[in-house]
C-alpha positions as CSV (number, residue, x, y, z in Angstrom):
1,M,8.6,-4.1,19.6
2,A,6.9,-7.1,17.9
3,S,3.7,-6.6,15.9
4,T,0.5,-7.9,17.4
5,V,-0.8,-10.7,15.2
6,I,-4.5,-11.1,14.8
7,P,-6.1,-13.9,12.8
8,V,-9.2,-12.9,10.8
9,E,-11.5,-15.2,8.9
10,T,-12.4,-14.4,5.3
11,P,-14.3,-16.3,2.5
12,Q,-10.9,-17.3,1.2
13,G,-9.7,-18.7,4.5
14,R,-7.9,-17.3,7.4
15,G,-5.7,-14.3,6.9
16,R,-3.8,-12.3,9.5
17,F,-3.3,-8.7,10.6
18,F,0.1,-7.6,11.8
19,V,-0.7,-4.5,13.9
20,D,1.8,-1.9,15.0
21,A,-0.2,0.5,17.1
22,A,0.4,4.2,17.9
23,E,-0.1,5.2,21.5
24,Q,-2.6,7.9,20.6
25,P,-3.5,7.2,17.0
26,S,-5.3,9.7,14.8
27,S,-5.4,7.4,11.8
28,I,-4.9,3.8,10.7
29,L,-3.1,2.7,7.5
30,V,-4.0,-0.8,6.3
31,L,-1.4,-2.2,3.9
32,G,-1.5,-5.3,1.7
33,H,1.5,-7.2,0.4
34,G,2.6,-8.1,-3.1
35,A,2.0,-11.3,-5.1
36,G,5.7,-12.4,-4.8
37,G,6.3,-11.5,-1.1
38,G,4.7,-11.0,2.2
39,I,4.2,-8.4,4.9
40,G,7.9,-8.4,5.6
41,A,8.8,-6.4,2.5
42,I,11.2,-3.7,3.3
43,D,8.8,-0.8,2.7
44,L,6.0,-2.4,4.6
45,E,8.3,-3.1,7.5
46,L,9.6,0.5,7.4
47,L,6.2,2.1,7.6
48,A,5.1,-0.3,10.4
49,Q,8.1,0.7,12.4
50,S,8.1,4.4,11.7
51,L,4.5,5.7,11.4
52,P,3.2,4.7,14.9
53,T,5.6,7.2,16.5
54,L,3.9,9.8,14.2
55,G,0.4,9.0,15.3
56,T,-0.7,6.4,12.7
57,T,-1.4,2.8,13.5
58,V,-0.2,0.4,10.8
59,A,-2.1,-2.8,10.1
60,R,-0.5,-5.1,7.5
61,F,-2.9,-7.7,6.1
62,E,-1.6,-11.0,5.1
63,Q,-3.7,-12.7,2.5
64,P,-5.1,-16.2,3.3
65,W,-3.0,-17.8,0.5
66,R,0.1,-16.5,2.2
67,T,-1.1,-17.5,5.7
68,A,-1.7,-21.0,4.5
69,G,1.8,-21.3,3.0
70,R,0.6,-21.5,-0.6
71,S,2.9,-20.3,-3.4
72,G,0.3,-18.8,-5.7
73,S,-1.8,-15.7,-4.9
74,G,-4.9,-16.7,-6.8
75,P,-7.0,-14.5,-9.1
76,P,-7.7,-10.8,-8.3
77,P,-11.4,-11.3,-7.4
78,K,-10.4,-13.7,-4.5
79,L,-7.8,-11.2,-3.3
80,D,-10.4,-8.5,-3.3
81,E,-12.9,-10.6,-1.5
82,A,-10.5,-11.5,1.3
83,W,-9.3,-7.9,1.6
84,C,-12.8,-6.5,1.9
85,A,-13.8,-9.1,4.4
86,A,-10.8,-8.2,6.5
87,L,-11.5,-4.5,6.3
88,D,-15.2,-5.2,7.3
89,W,-13.9,-7.0,10.4
90,L,-11.5,-4.2,11.2
91,A,-14.3,-1.6,11.0
92,D,-16.0,-3.3,13.9
93,Q,-13.0,-3.2,16.2
94,E,-13.0,-0.3,18.7
95,W,-9.2,0.2,18.6
96,A,-9.5,0.7,14.8
97,Q,-12.1,3.5,14.9
98,R,-9.8,6.1,13.4
99,Q,-9.5,7.8,10.0
100,L,-8.9,4.9,7.5
101,L,-6.3,5.0,4.8
102,V,-5.4,1.9,2.8
103,G,-2.7,0.9,0.4
104,G,-0.1,-1.7,-0.3
105,R,2.9,-2.9,-2.2
106,S,2.5,-3.9,-5.9
107,A,-0.5,-6.3,-6.1
108,G,-1.6,-5.0,-2.7
109,A,-1.8,-1.5,-4.2
110,R,-4.0,-2.8,-7.0
111,V,-6.3,-4.5,-4.5
112,A,-6.6,-1.3,-2.5
113,C,-7.5,0.7,-5.6
114,R,-10.0,-1.8,-7.0
115,T,-11.9,-2.1,-3.8
116,A,-11.9,1.5,-2.7
117,S,-15.6,2.0,-3.5
118,Q,-16.3,-0.8,-1.0
119,T,-13.9,0.0,1.8
120,N,-14.3,3.8,1.6
121,P,-10.8,5.0,2.7
122,A,-9.9,8.6,3.1
123,A,-6.9,8.0,0.8
124,I,-4.7,5.3,-0.8
125,V,-0.9,4.8,-0.6
126,C,0.5,2.9,-3.6
127,L,4.0,1.4,-3.1
128,A,5.5,0.3,-6.5
129,F,2.2,0.3,-8.4
130,P,2.5,-2.4,-11.2
131,L,1.3,-0.4,-14.1
132,H,1.9,-3.3,-16.5
133,P,3.8,-6.6,-16.6
134,P,7.5,-6.2,-17.4
135,G,8.0,-5.7,-21.1
136,R,4.2,-5.5,-21.8
137,P,3.2,-1.9,-21.6
138,E,0.2,-2.6,-23.7
139,K,-1.2,-4.6,-20.8
140,S,-1.9,-1.4,-18.8
141,R,-3.6,-1.5,-15.4
142,V,-4.0,2.3,-15.2
143,S,-7.8,1.9,-15.0
144,E,-7.4,0.4,-11.5
145,L,-5.2,3.3,-10.4
146,L,-7.8,5.8,-11.8
147,A,-10.9,4.1,-10.4
148,P,-10.9,5.6,-6.8
149,S,-12.2,9.1,-6.3
150,V,-10.0,9.7,-3.2
151,R,-6.4,11.0,-3.1
152,R,-3.7,8.5,-4.1
153,L,0.0,8.7,-3.5
154,V,2.3,6.6,-5.8
155,L,5.9,6.0,-4.7
156,Q,7.6,4.6,-7.8
157,G,11.2,3.6,-8.5
158,S,12.8,5.2,-11.6
159,K,14.0,1.7,-12.7
160,D,10.7,-0.2,-12.0
161,S,10.2,-2.7,-14.9
162,F,6.5,-2.7,-14.0
163,G,6.2,1.0,-14.9
164,T,8.4,4.0,-14.3
165,P,7.2,7.2,-12.7
166,E,7.2,8.8,-16.2
167,E,5.1,6.0,-17.6
168,I,2.6,6.4,-14.8
169,R,2.4,10.2,-15.2
170,T,1.8,9.8,-19.0
171,A,-0.9,7.1,-18.4
172,I,-2.8,9.1,-15.9
173,G,-2.6,12.4,-17.8
174,N,-4.3,15.2,-16.0
175,A,-6.2,12.9,-13.6
176,P,-6.9,14.8,-10.3
177,H,-5.9,13.6,-6.9
178,V,-3.0,11.3,-8.0
179,S,0.6,12.3,-6.8
180,V,3.5,10.4,-8.2
181,V,6.8,10.5,-6.3
182,E,10.0,9.2,-8.0
183,L,12.5,7.1,-6.1
184,P,15.7,7.6,-8.1
185,G,17.5,4.4,-9.1
186,A,15.1,2.1,-7.3
187,D,13.6,-1.0,-9.0
188,H,10.2,-2.6,-8.3
189,A,11.4,-4.0,-5.0
190,Y,12.9,-0.6,-4.0
191,R,16.4,-2.0,-4.5
192,I,19.1,0.5,-5.4
193,G,22.3,-0.1,-7.3
194,K,25.6,0.5,-5.6
195,A,26.6,3.2,-8.1
196,S,23.4,5.3,-7.4
197,P,23.9,8.6,-5.6
198,F,20.5,8.1,-4.1
199,R,21.3,5.7,-1.3
200,P,19.0,3.1,0.5
201,A,19.0,5.4,3.6
202,D,17.8,8.3,1.3
203,L,15.0,6.0,0.0
204,R,13.9,5.1,3.5
205,T,13.8,8.7,4.6
206,T,11.9,9.7,1.5
207,V,9.3,6.9,1.8
208,V,8.5,7.8,5.5
209,A,8.5,11.5,4.8
210,E,6.2,11.2,1.8
211,V,3.7,8.8,3.4
212,S,3.6,10.7,6.7
213,G,3.2,14.0,4.9
214,F,0.5,12.6,2.8
215,I,-1.4,11.3,5.8
216,E,-1.1,14.7,7.5
217,A,-2.4,16.5,4.4
218,V,-5.4,14.1,4.1
219,A,-6.2,14.6,7.8
220,G,-6.0,18.4,7.3
221,I,-8.5,18.2,4.4
222,S,-10.9,15.9,6.3
223,T,-11.1,18.1,9.3
224,S,-11.3,21.4,7.6
């Protein structure tokens, strides 16, 4: 079934929500895309297709720069501004009045973490969090990952040039409420080499299981 596309105005121009609704949703997961791709990234598509059958509506937000067909994503403050405006709009929609989780792929995960104090999610899902630019570990963005007070799930490929799971674990130290799951053999785009024993089907199963389990755990905490 095709996603429902909903335009939304932001201070940075018109963005779009691509909504895949659960029949009887108990939660809604809003996901942002990366700086080099859109809402059609394999993991974003996978969650949009899989989670609604498990009771979670998925709303993928397309940033205005992408909706307008521009090639550059613009500076972080503008991404944050558009994201927060879109989440404000979403909060007023009756169909979205469910437990809110946010997250995204790469740059989208950074936006979700940076703005958590404004959007007030129950938890955050980080898909391929870009801890640092490739080859530049000194340019760490760990402060963004550590900024939220809510639970965070990080799904990271073992061959991610933007930061491996081990690098992330070392950077966060004993920080509470951050779970790091390793995806063996996967790179930043969640691509897996042909020689890897961990196959693409294994990755898809793991991503859906980890995210759905995380959502269930958050729901259990919030209702206890």
